[in-house]
C-alpha positions as CSV (number, residue, x, y, z in Angstrom):
1,M,-23.8,-23.3,-5.0
2,S,-27.1,-22.3,-3.4
3,R,-27.6,-25.7,-1.9
4,I,-24.2,-25.8,-0.4
5,S,-24.7,-22.3,1.1
6,K,-28.0,-23.4,2.7
7,E,-26.3,-26.6,3.9
8,K,-23.5,-24.6,5.5
9,L,-26.0,-22.3,7.3
10,K,-27.9,-25.4,8.6
11,Y,-24.6,-27.0,9.8
12,E,-23.5,-23.7,11.5
13,E,-26.8,-23.6,13.4
14,E,-26.2,-27.2,14.5
15,L,-22.7,-26.4,15.4
16,T,-23.8,-23.8,17.9
17,D,-26.0,-26.3,19.6
18,L,-23.3,-29.0,19.5
19,Q,-20.7,-26.7,21.0
20,R,-23.1,-25.9,23.8
21,S,-23.6,-29.6,24.5
22,L,-19.9,-30.3,24.0
23,E,-19.1,-28.3,27.1
24,E,-21.4,-30.5,29.1
25,K,-20.0,-33.7,27.6
26,K,-16.3,-32.7,28.3
27,A,-16.7,-33.9,31.8
28,S,-17.8,-37.4,30.7
29,G,-15.8,-37.5,27.5
30,V,-16.5,-36.4,23.9
31,D,-18.5,-38.7,21.7
32,E,-17.4,-39.4,18.1
33,Y,-20.6,-38.2,16.6
34,T,-20.1,-34.6,18.0
35,I,-16.6,-34.5,16.6
36,K,-17.8,-35.6,13.2
37,K,-20.5,-32.9,13.2
38,V,-17.9,-30.2,13.9
39,M,-15.8,-31.6,11.0
40,V,-18.8,-31.4,8.6
41,V,-19.1,-27.7,9.1
42,S,-15.4,-27.2,8.3
43,D,-15.8,-29.4,5.2
44,C,-18.9,-27.5,4.1
45,S,-17.2,-24.2,4.5
46,R,-14.2,-25.4,2.4
47,R,-16.5,-26.7,-0.4
48,L,-18.4,-23.4,-0.4
49,T,-15.2,-21.4,-0.7
50,E,-14.0,-23.7,-3.6
51,A,-17.4,-23.5,-5.4
52,L,-17.5,-19.7,-5.0
53,S,-14.0,-19.4,-6.5
54,D,-14.9,-21.7,-9.4
55,L,-18.1,-19.7,-10.0
56,E,-16.3,-16.4,-10.0
57,G,-13.7,-17.7,-12.5
58,T,-16.4,-19.0,-14.8
59,L,-18.3,-15.7,-14.6
60,A,-15.1,-13.8,-15.4
61,S,-14.5,-16.0,-18.5
62,C,-18.1,-15.8,-19.7
63,E,-18.8,-12.0,-19.4
64,D,-20.1,-12.1,-23.0
65,L,-23.2,-13.9,-21.6
66,S,-23.9,-11.2,-19.0
67,E,-27.4,-10.6,-20.4
68,H,-28.4,-14.2,-20.0
69,E,-30.8,-15.1,-17.1
70,N,-28.6,-17.9,-15.8
71,Y,-25.5,-15.7,-15.8
72,Q,-27.3,-13.0,-13.8
73,A,-28.6,-15.6,-11.3
74,A,-25.0,-17.0,-10.9
75,K,-23.6,-13.5,-10.5
76,S,-26.3,-12.8,-7.8
77,V,-25.3,-16.0,-5.9
78,A,-21.6,-15.1,-6.2
79,L,-22.2,-11.6,-4.9
80,E,-24.4,-12.9,-2.0
81,Q,-21.9,-15.5,-1.0
82,G,-18.9,-13.3,-1.5
83,S,-20.2,-10.7,1.0
84,G,-21.8,-13.2,3.4
85,D,-19.2,-15.9,3.5
86,A,-17.6,-16.7,6.9
């Protein structure tokens, strides 16, 4: 979950740069690489949303483990992503 979140942020930063250069490339035609990069951000966002949903479901069904370190770490990630998700 944390890896996907970091990956998403990195791709969003790249997307900003690519969108800037995309405007310049529109005059000469859009290359396939740029289109694929834009699609990667969408896919990463979708995977993050699905992973967050799965994590929240798992946390809800395992509340008896709420004192466990791994549960608390997962809960922290879920809260962070739930409030910071795009």
